[in-house]
N, CA, C and O atoms as a GROMACS GRO file, in nm:
protein
  404
    1MET      N    1  16.519  -5.389  17.590
    1MET     CA    2  16.480  -5.478  17.699
    1MET      C    3  16.402  -5.397  17.802
    1MET      O    4  16.458  -5.307  17.865
    2CYS      N    5  16.278  -5.427  17.818
    2CYS     CA    6  16.193  -5.360  17.916
    2CYS      C    7  16.174  -5.454  18.035
    2CYS      O    8  16.136  -5.570  18.018
    3LEU      N    9  16.201  -5.404  18.155
    3LEU     CA   10  16.184  -5.489  18.273
    3LEU      C   11  16.140  -5.406  18.391
    3LEU      O   12  16.152  -5.283  18.392
    4ARG      N   13  16.090  -5.474  18.490
    4ARG     CA   14  16.052  -5.408  18.614
    4ARG      C   15  16.166  -5.423  18.713
    4ARG      O   16  16.230  -5.528  18.720
    5VAL      N   17  16.192  -5.318  18.787
    5VAL     CA   18  16.300  -5.319  18.885
    5VAL      C   19  16.283  -5.432  18.985
    5VAL      O   20  16.381  -5.489  19.032
    6GLN      N   21  16.158  -5.467  19.018
    6GLN     CA   22  16.131  -5.573  19.115
    6GLN      C   23  16.178  -5.710  19.066
    6GLN      O   24  16.194  -5.801  19.147
    7SER      N   25  16.200  -5.726  18.935
    7SER     CA   26  16.241  -5.856  18.883
    7SER      C   27  16.393  -5.875  18.886
    7SER      O   28  16.442  -5.981  18.846
    8ILE      N   29  16.467  -5.774  18.932
    8ILE     CA   30  16.613  -5.784  18.938
    8ILE      C   31  16.654  -5.840  19.073
    8ILE      O   32  16.609  -5.792  19.177
    9ILE      N   33  16.739  -5.942  19.071
    9ILE     CA   34  16.791  -6.004  19.193
    9ILE      C   35  16.941  -5.978  19.196
    9ILE      O   36  17.007  -6.017  19.099
   10SER      N   37  16.996  -5.923  19.288
   10SER     CA   38  16.963  -5.840  19.402
   10SER      C   39  16.912  -5.705  19.352
   10SER      O   40  16.967  -5.649  19.257
   11PRO      N   41  16.806  -5.653  19.415
   11PRO     CA   42  16.748  -5.527  19.370
   11PRO      C   43  16.850  -5.413  19.373
   11PRO      O   44  16.922  -5.397  19.471
   12PRO      N   45  16.856  -5.333  19.266
   12PRO     CA   46  16.950  -5.222  19.263
   12PRO      C   47  16.901  -5.106  19.349
   12PRO      O   48  16.782  -5.094  19.379
   13ARG      N   49  16.996  -5.020  19.389
   13ARG     CA   50  16.960  -4.897  19.460
   13ARG      C   51  16.933  -4.790  19.355
   13ARG      O   52  17.018  -4.761  19.270
   14ILE      N   53  16.816  -4.731  19.362
   14ILE     CA   54  16.773  -4.634  19.261
   14ILE      C   55  16.733  -4.504  19.329
   14ILE      O   56  16.667  -4.503  19.433
   15LYS      N   57  16.775  -4.394  19.268
   15LYS     CA   58  16.734  -4.261  19.314
   15LYS      C   59  16.668  -4.191  19.196
   15LYS      O   60  16.714  -4.202  19.083
   16THR      N   61  16.560  -4.119  19.224
   16THR     CA   62  16.492  -4.045  19.119
   16THR      C   63  16.485  -3.897  19.155
   16THR      O   64  16.484  -3.860  19.272
   17HIS      N   65  16.481  -3.815  19.052
   17HIS     CA   66  16.467  -3.671  19.070
   17HIS      C   67  16.379  -3.620  18.957
   17HIS      O   68  16.406  -3.647  18.840
   18ARG      N   69  16.276  -3.546  18.992
   18ARG     CA   70  16.183  -3.492  18.893
   18ARG      C   71  16.195  -3.340  18.891
   18ARG      O   72  16.201  -3.276  18.996
   19PHE      N   73  16.198  -3.284  18.772
   19PHE     CA   74  16.199  -3.139  18.757
   19PHE      C   75  16.135  -3.100  18.625
   19PHE      O   76  16.110  -3.186  18.540
   20SER      N   77  16.109  -2.971  18.608
   20SER     CA   78  16.044  -2.921  18.487
   20SER      C   79  16.140  -2.833  18.408
   20SER      O   80  16.218  -2.757  18.464
   21VAL      N   81  16.132  -2.846  18.277
   21VAL     CA   82  16.208  -2.762  18.184
   21VAL      C   83  16.112  -2.719  18.075
   21VAL      O   84  16.059  -2.803  18.001
   22GLU      N   85  16.090  -2.589  18.064
   22GLU     CA   86  16.000  -2.535  17.962
   22GLU      C   87  15.866  -2.609  17.960
   22GLU      O   88  15.822  -2.656  17.856
   23ASP      N   89  15.805  -2.617  18.075
   23ASP     CA   90  15.674  -2.681  18.092
   23ASP      C   91  15.672  -2.830  18.059
   23ASP      O   92  15.565  -2.886  18.033
   24LYS      N   93  15.787  -2.894  18.059
   24LYS     CA   94  15.793  -3.040  18.036
   24LYS      C   95  15.852  -3.105  18.160
   24LYS      O   96  15.950  -3.058  18.218
   25GLU      N   97  15.789  -3.216  18.201
   25GLU     CA   98  15.836  -3.289  18.318
   25GLU      C   99  15.951  -3.381  18.278
   25GLU      O  100  15.942  -3.455  18.180
   26ILE      N  101  16.060  -3.375  18.355
   26ILE     CA  102  16.177  -3.458  18.332
   26ILE      C  103  16.196  -3.547  18.455
   26ILE      O  104  16.191  -3.498  18.568
   27LEU      N  105  16.218  -3.676  18.432
   27LEU     CA  106  16.246  -3.768  18.540
   27LEU      C  107  16.386  -3.824  18.519
   27LEU      O  108  16.414  -3.887  18.416
   28VAL      N  109  16.473  -3.802  18.615
   28VAL     CA  110  16.609  -3.854  18.610
   28VAL      C  111  16.615  -3.975  18.702
   28VAL      O  112  16.577  -3.967  18.819
   29ILE      N  113  16.664  -4.087  18.649
   29ILE     CA  114  16.676  -4.210  18.727
   29ILE      C  115  16.822  -4.246  18.736
   29ILE      O  116  16.889  -4.264  18.634
   30LYS      N  117  16.873  -4.255  18.859
   30LYS     CA  118  17.012  -4.294  18.880
   30LYS      C  119  17.014  -4.432  18.943
   30LYS      O  120  16.956  -4.454  19.049
   31VAL      N  121  17.082  -4.526  18.874
   31VAL     CA  122  17.096  -4.662  18.925
   31VAL      C  123  17.241  -4.680  18.966
   31VAL      O  124  17.332  -4.673  18.884
   32GLU      N  125  17.262  -4.702  19.096
   32GLU     CA  126  17.398  -4.720  19.146
   32GLU      C  127  17.455  -4.854  19.101
   32GLU      O  128  17.383  -4.954  19.091
   33LYS      N  129  17.585  -4.855  19.074
   33LYS     CA  130  17.652  -4.979  19.035
   33LYS      C  131  17.647  -5.077  19.153
   33LYS      O  132  17.673  -5.041  19.267
   34SER      N  133  17.612  -5.200  19.121
   34SER     CA  134  17.599  -5.302  19.224
   34SER      C  135  17.736  -5.360  19.260
   34SER      O  136  17.824  -5.370  19.175
   35GLY      N  137  17.751  -5.398  19.384
   35GLY     CA  138  17.872  -5.465  19.428
   35GLY      C  139  17.862  -5.616  19.412
   35GLY      O  140  17.955  -5.690  19.446
   36SER      N  141  17.748  -5.663  19.359
   36SER     CA  142  17.730  -5.806  19.339
   36SER      C  143  17.672  -5.831  19.200
   36SER      O  144  17.626  -5.739  19.133
   37LEU      N  145  17.677  -5.955  19.160
   37LEU     CA  146  17.622  -5.995  19.031
   37LEU      C  147  17.470  -5.995  19.041
   37LEU      O  148  17.414  -6.050  19.135
   38CYS      N  149  17.403  -5.933  18.944
   38CYS     CA  150  17.257  -5.926  18.944
   38CYS      C  151  17.202  -6.007  18.827
   38CYS      O  152  17.271  -6.028  18.727
   39SER      N  153  17.078  -6.053  18.840
   39SER     CA  154  17.016  -6.131  18.733
   39SER      C  155  16.872  -6.089  18.715
   39SER      O  156  16.809  -6.032  18.805
   40VAL      N  157  16.820  -6.118  18.597
   40VAL     CA  158  16.680  -6.093  18.563
   40VAL      C  159  16.624  -6.224  18.509
   40VAL      O  160  16.675  -6.277  18.410
   41GLY      N  161  16.521  -6.275  18.573
   41GLY     CA  162  16.461  -6.400  18.527
   41GLY      C  163  16.557  -6.518  18.528
   41GLY      O  164  16.545  -6.608  18.446
   42GLY      N  165  16.652  -6.518  18.622
   42GLY     CA  166  16.748  -6.628  18.633
   42GLY      C  167  16.865  -6.618  18.536
   42GLY      O  168  16.947  -6.710  18.531
   43THR      N  169  16.875  -6.510  18.461
   43THR     CA  170  16.986  -6.491  18.368
   43THR      C  171  17.063  -6.366  18.405
   43THR      O  172  17.004  -6.260  18.427
   44ALA      N  173  17.196  -6.378  18.412
   44ALA     CA  174  17.281  -6.262  18.438
   44ALA      C  175  17.329  -6.206  18.305
   44ALA      O  176  17.360  -6.282  18.213
   45TYR      N  177  17.333  -6.074  18.295
   45TYR     CA  178  17.372  -6.008  18.171
   45TYR      C  179  17.494  -5.920  18.194
   45TYR      O  180  17.523  -5.880  18.306
   46ILE      N  181  17.565  -5.890  18.085
   46ILE     CA  182  17.677  -5.797  18.090
   46ILE      C  183  17.654  -5.691  17.982
   46ILE      O  184  17.608  -5.721  17.872
   47ARG      N  185  17.686  -5.568  18.016
   47ARG     CA  186  17.674  -5.458  17.921
   47ARG      C  187  17.804  -5.448  17.842
   47ARG      O  188  17.913  -5.448  17.898
   48ILE      N  189  17.789  -5.440  17.711
   48ILE     CA  190  17.903  -5.421  17.622
   48ILE      C  191  17.868  -5.303  17.532
   48ILE      O  192  17.784  -5.315  17.443
   49GLY      N  193  17.932  -5.189  17.556
   49GLY     CA  194  17.897  -5.068  17.482
   49GLY      C  195  17.755  -5.028  17.514
   49GLY      O  196  17.720  -5.008  17.630
   50THR      N  197  17.672  -5.018  17.410
   50THR     CA  198  17.532  -4.982  17.430
   50THR      C  199  17.441  -5.105  17.434
   50THR      O  200  17.319  -5.092  17.450
   51GLY      N  201  17.498  -5.224  17.418
   51GLY     CA  202  17.419  -5.347  17.417
   51GLY      C  203  17.443  -5.433  17.539
   51GLY      O  204  17.528  -5.402  17.623
   52ILE      N  205  17.367  -5.541  17.549
   52ILE     CA  206  17.384  -5.638  17.657
   52ILE      C  207  17.379  -5.778  17.598
   52ILE      O  208  17.324  -5.800  17.490
   53ARG      N  209  17.438  -5.873  17.671
   53ARG     CA  210  17.430  -6.014  17.632
   53ARG      C  211  17.433  -6.099  17.759
   53ARG      O  212  17.487  -6.056  17.860
   54PRO      N  213  17.374  -6.219  17.753
   54PRO     CA  214  17.376  -6.307  17.870
   54PRO      C  215  17.518  -6.357  17.898
   54PRO      O  216  17.597  -6.378  17.806
   55LEU      N  217  17.549  -6.376  18.025
   55LEU     CA  218  17.678  -6.432  18.065
   55LEU      C  219  17.674  -6.584  18.058
   55LEU      O  220  17.571  -6.646  18.082
   56SER      N  221  17.788  -6.643  18.024
   56SER     CA  222  17.800  -6.789  18.029
   56SER      C  223  17.822  -6.831  18.174
   56SER      O  224  17.852  -6.748  18.259
   57ILE      N  225  17.807  -6.959  18.202
   57ILE     CA  226  17.830  -7.011  18.337
   57ILE      C  227  17.972  -6.980  18.382
   57ILE      O  228  17.993  -6.937  18.496
   58GLN      N  229  18.071  -6.999  18.294
   58GLN     CA  230  18.211  -6.972  18.330
   58GLN      C  231  18.231  -6.824  18.363
   58GLN      O  232  18.303  -6.791  18.457
   59GLU      N  233  18.167  -6.734  18.286
   59GLU     CA  234  18.178  -6.591  18.315
   59GLU      C  235  18.114  -6.556  18.448
   59GLU      O  236  18.164  -6.471  18.521
   60ILE      N  237  18.002  -6.620  18.481
   60ILE     CA  238  17.935  -6.596  18.609
   60ILE      C  239  18.026  -6.640  18.724
   60ILE      O  240  18.039  -6.568  18.823
   61ILE      N  241  18.087  -6.756  18.712
   61ILE     CA  242  18.177  -6.805  18.816
   61ILE      C  243  18.296  -6.711  18.831
   61ILE      O  244  18.334  -6.677  18.943
   62THR      N  245  18.355  -6.669  18.720
   62THR     CA  246  18.471  -6.580  18.724
   62THR      C  247  18.435  -6.447  18.788
   62THR      O  248  18.507  -6.401  18.876
   63LEU      N  249  18.326  -6.385  18.746
   63LEU     CA  250  18.286  -6.256  18.803
   63LEU      C  251  18.248  -6.269  18.950
   63LEU      O  252  18.282  -6.183  19.031
   64SER      N  253  18.178  -6.376  18.985
   64SER     CA  254  18.140  -6.397  19.125
   64SER      C  255  18.263  -6.414  19.213
   64SER      O  256  18.266  -6.366  19.326
   65THR      N  257  18.363  -6.484  19.162
   65THR     CA  258  18.487  -6.503  19.237
   65THR      C  259  18.557  -6.369  19.257
   65THR      O  260  18.605  -6.340  19.366
   66GLU      N  261  18.563  -6.288  19.150
   66GLU     CA  262  18.626  -6.157  19.160
   66GLU      C  263  18.553  -6.065  19.257
   66GLU      O  264  18.616  -5.985  19.326
   67LEU      N  265  18.420  -6.076  19.262
   67LEU     CA  266  18.340  -5.994  19.353
   67LEU      C  267  18.342  -6.048  19.495
   67LEU      O  268  18.294  -5.981  19.587
   68GLY      N  269  18.396  -6.168  19.514
   68GLY     CA  270  18.402  -6.227  19.648
   68GLY      C  271  18.274  -6.295  19.690
   68GLY      O  272  18.254  -6.320  19.808
   69THR      N  273  18.186  -6.326  19.593
   69THR     CA  274  18.060  -6.391  19.629
   69THR      C  275  18.067  -6.542  19.616
   69THR      O  276  17.979  -6.612  19.666
   70VAL      N  277  18.171  -6.594  19.551
   70VAL     CA  278  18.192  -6.738  19.540
   70VAL      C  279  18.336  -6.767  19.577
   70VAL      O  280  18.428  -6.703  19.526
   71ASN      N  281  18.357  -6.863  19.665
   71ASN     CA  282  18.491  -6.902  19.704
   71ASN      C  283  18.533  -7.025  19.624
   71ASN      O  284  18.448  -7.098  19.574
   72TRP      N  285  18.663  -7.047  19.612
   72TRP     CA  286  18.714  -7.158  19.531
   72TRP      C  287  18.657  -7.291  19.574
   72TRP      O  288  18.637  -7.380  19.491
   73ASP      N  289  18.631  -7.308  19.703
   73ASP     CA  290  18.584  -7.437  19.753
   73ASP      C  291  18.433  -7.457  19.732
   73ASP      O  292  18.381  -7.564  19.764
   74GLU      N  293  18.363  -7.358  19.678
   74GLU     CA  294  18.221  -7.371  19.654
   74GLU      C  295  18.188  -7.413  19.511
   74GLU      O  296  18.074  -7.445  19.480
   75VAL      N  297  18.288  -7.413  19.424
   75VAL     CA  298  18.265  -7.442  19.283
   75VAL      C  299  18.337  -7.571  19.246
   75VAL      O  300  18.460  -7.572  19.240
   76PRO      N  301  18.263  -7.680  19.221
   76PRO     CA  302  18.330  -7.806  19.183
   76PRO      C  303  18.391  -7.793  19.044
   76PRO      O  304  18.323  -7.762  18.946
   77LEU      N  305  18.521  -7.819  19.036
   77LEU     CA  306  18.591  -7.809  18.909
   77LEU      C  307  18.636  -7.944  18.856
   77LEU      O  308  18.668  -7.956  18.738
   78ILE      N  309  18.638  -8.046  18.943
   78ILE     CA  310  18.677  -8.180  18.900
   78ILE      C  311  18.578  -8.279  18.958
   78ILE      O  312  18.503  -8.247  19.051
   79SER      N  313  18.579  -8.398  18.904
   79SER     CA  314  18.488  -8.501  18.955
   79SER      C  315  18.539  -8.552  19.089
   79SER      O  316  18.658  -8.543  19.119
   80ILE      N  317  18.450  -8.606  19.170
   80ILE     CA  318  18.481  -8.648  19.306
   80ILE      C  319  18.592  -8.753  19.313
   80ILE      O  320  18.669  -8.753  19.409
   81GLU      N  321  18.600  -8.840  19.214
   81GLU     CA  322  18.704  -8.945  19.219
   81GLU      C  323  18.845  -8.888  19.200
   81GLU      O  324  18.943  -8.958  19.226
   82HIS      N  325  18.856  -8.764  19.154
   82HIS     CA  326  18.987  -8.704  19.133
   82HIS      C  327  19.030  -8.611  19.247
   82HIS      O  328  19.136  -8.548  19.240
   83ILE      N  329  18.948  -8.603  19.352
   83ILE     CA  330  18.979  -8.515  19.465
   83ILE      C  331  19.091  -8.576  19.549
   83ILE      O  332  19.089  -8.695  19.581
   84ASN      N  333  19.187  -8.494  19.584
   84ASN     CA  334  19.297  -8.535  19.672
   84ASN      C  335  19.252  -8.509  19.816
   84ASN      O  336  19.240  -8.394  19.857
   85MET      N  337  19.229  -8.615  19.892
   85MET     CA  338  19.179  -8.601  20.029
   85MET      C  339  19.276  -8.526  20.120
   85MET      O  340  19.233  -8.464  20.217
   86ASP      N  341  19.406  -8.531  20.090
   86ASP     CA  342  19.502  -8.453  20.169
   86ASP      C  343  19.473  -8.303  20.156
   86ASP      O  344  19.490  -8.228  20.252
   87HIS      N  345  19.431  -8.261  20.037
   87HIS     CA  346  19.396  -8.119  20.018
   87HIS      C  347  19.272  -8.082  20.098
   87HIS      O  348  19.264  -7.974  20.156
   88ILE      N  349  19.174  -8.172  20.100
   88ILE     CA  350  19.052  -8.148  20.176
   88ILE      C  351  19.083  -8.138  20.326
   88ILE      O  352  19.036  -8.047  20.394
   89LYS      N  353  19.163  -8.231  20.376
   89LYS     CA  354  19.202  -8.228  20.518
   89LYS      C  355  19.277  -8.101  20.552
   89LYS      O  356  19.254  -8.040  20.656
   90TRP      N  357  19.368  -8.060  20.462
   90TRP     CA  358  19.443  -7.935  20.483
   90TRP      C  359  19.348  -7.816  20.490
   90TRP      O  360  19.363  -7.729  20.575
   91PHE      N  361  19.249  -7.811  20.401
   91PHE     CA  362  19.154  -7.700  20.398
   91PHE      C  363  19.080  -7.688  20.530
   91PHE      O  364  19.073  -7.579  20.587
   92PHE      N  365  19.024  -7.800  20.580
   92PHE     CA  366  18.948  -7.794  20.704
   92PHE      C  367  19.038  -7.765  20.824
   92PHE      O  368  18.997  -7.695  20.916
   93LYS      N  369  19.158  -7.817  20.823
   93LYS     CA  370  19.252  -7.789  20.933
   93LYS      C  371  19.290  -7.642  20.934
   93LYS      O  372  19.294  -7.579  21.040
   94THR      N  373  19.317  -7.586  20.817
   94THR     CA  374  19.356  -7.446  20.805
   94THR      C  375  19.242  -7.354  20.844
   94THR      O  376  19.266  -7.246  20.899
   95ASN      N  377  19.118  -7.393  20.818
   95ASN     CA  378  19.003  -7.309  20.850
   95ASN      C  379  18.942  -7.339  20.986
   95ASN      O  380  18.831  -7.295  21.016
   96GLY      N  381  19.015  -7.413  21.069
   96GLY     CA  382  18.974  -7.436  21.207
   96GLY      C  383  18.854  -7.527  21.226
   96GLY      O  384  18.788  -7.520  21.330
   97GLU      N  385  18.824  -7.611  21.129
   97GLU     CA  386  18.710  -7.699  21.144
   97GLU      C  387  18.749  -7.843  21.170
   97GLU      O  388  18.663  -7.931  21.171
   98GLY      N  389  18.878  -7.870  21.192
   98GLY     CA  390  18.923  -8.007  21.217
   98GLY      C  391  18.912  -8.093  21.095
   98GLY      O  392  18.867  -8.048  20.990
   99GLU      N  393  18.954  -8.216  21.107
   99GLU     CA  394  18.949  -8.309  20.993
   99GLU      C  395  18.810  -8.365  20.975
   99GLU      O  396  18.738  -8.390  21.072
  100ARG      N  397  18.772  -8.383  20.848
  100ARG     CA  398  18.643  -8.444  20.815
  100ARG      C  399  18.668  -8.582  20.760
  100ARG      O  400  18.770  -8.606  20.694
  101LYS      N  401  18.578  -8.673  20.786
  101LYS     CA  402  18.592  -8.809  20.734
  101LYS      C  403  18.489  -8.835  20.629
  101LYS      O  404  18.485  -8.944  20.573
   0.00000   0.00000   0.00000
């Protein structure tokens, strides 16, 4: 997979170091591990051993939740007709936003 660093969302932090060994130029590229989920071309990937594969929507939600980038209330898990309004009122009351109608 060949890609340009500019196509990665969120851009990774990269450090480079160049040196010579026996008249040959060596370029060392260090890519720091991201604290957030990154994507290329709208697809998020996961490394498995020496390979990579695209993440499923469920894996993206799970990883984003673990990283703290998605909260439980941001991901709809049930249809609107099954929502318990008492839970919604409790959420807004607990988070200091008062009751919503």
